[in-house]
Every structure is written in structure tokens, then in C-alpha cells.
N, C-alpha and C positions, 0 to 999 in steps of 0.2 A: 474620610467618608463620614465619620461620626460628626465632625465639626460642620460639614456641609449639611447633613440632615438636621442638625440642631438649628443652624441658621435658617434653613427653609421653614422650619416649623415655628421657631420662636422669635426670629428677627428677619422676616422676609424682606424688609426694606433694605437692610444691609446686604443681604444675599443678592437682591436685584441690582443694587448699586455696584457691587463687586463684579457681578456677572456682566453687566452692561459696559463697565469700564475695562473689562478684560483682566481684572486683577484677582479673580476668584482663585485660580490655580496657584498664583503666587502666594496668596493669603493662606490657602490650605497647606501648601508646602512649608511655609514658615511656621505655622502652628505645629505641623508634624515634626519638623526638625527640632523646634524648641521643646516639645513634649519628650522626644527621645533623649535629648541632652539632659533634661531635668531628671528623668527616670534613671539614667546612667549615674548622675551625681548623687541621687538619693540612695541607691542600692547599697553601697558600702556602709553607709551610716545605719540604715535599717537592719542590715545583716548583722552588724556589730551589736546593735541594741537587742537583737533577737538571739544573740549567742550563736550565730551561724559561723563556725570556724572550721578549720581543717580536721580537728579531732572528731566531731560528730560525722563528718563526711566519711572518715575511715571506719568509725565504729558502727554507724547505722546509715548507709547511703540513702535509703528510702526516706527516712526521717529528715535527713539533710535536704533532699530535693523538695520535700513538703515545706520545710521552713523557707527555702529560697523562693519557692512559688508564692508563699504567703507574703513575703517581703515585696516581691514584684507586684502582686495584686494590690497591696497597700500603696505602693508608689504610683501605680497607674491610677488608682482611685483618687489620690491627691491631685495628680497632674490633670486628670480629666475634669475635676471640679474647678481647678484654677484656670485652665486654658481652653478646654474643648466646650464645656457647658457654661460659658459665661457671656 
């Protein structure tokens, strides 16, 4: 949905072409699939660099969840800038 909104507002020509050719849904599904895959590949590396391991998970679960959420937000921000808002 974010990609479609972006196209409508910032690239209406492409949005219209995809819509008229019946390729909009395919395009949006491909962007969604690619974004999810990239986030999944980034997460282990981001978690490692942030020191998110099993020990903090056992010692302070709330802090661990916060670190994981921060890594996920960072990965999403990168992917959105590269795929969704381009």
C-alpha cells in the first residue's frame, strides 16, 4: 500500500501505466516480496552488530525486545528508502 500511495503522489504516470496494463498488483506484490526478503537478510547482520544475542535475551528480555525492534525498524527504513520510496 505504501508503494502504491507513493506512486500515486510522486509518479502518477507510472501508476497509470501499471494500472491500465493490469500490472499494478503484480508490481506491488513483487516490491512487497523483495522488501520482506531484504529485511529478513538484514536482520541477523544488524542484530549481530547491535550485540543482540541470547545472553541479553535471558538477562533482560525487555531490553532484548527493544534492541530487536530497533534493528527491525532500521532494516525497514533502509528497505523503504531503497524500494518503496524510489
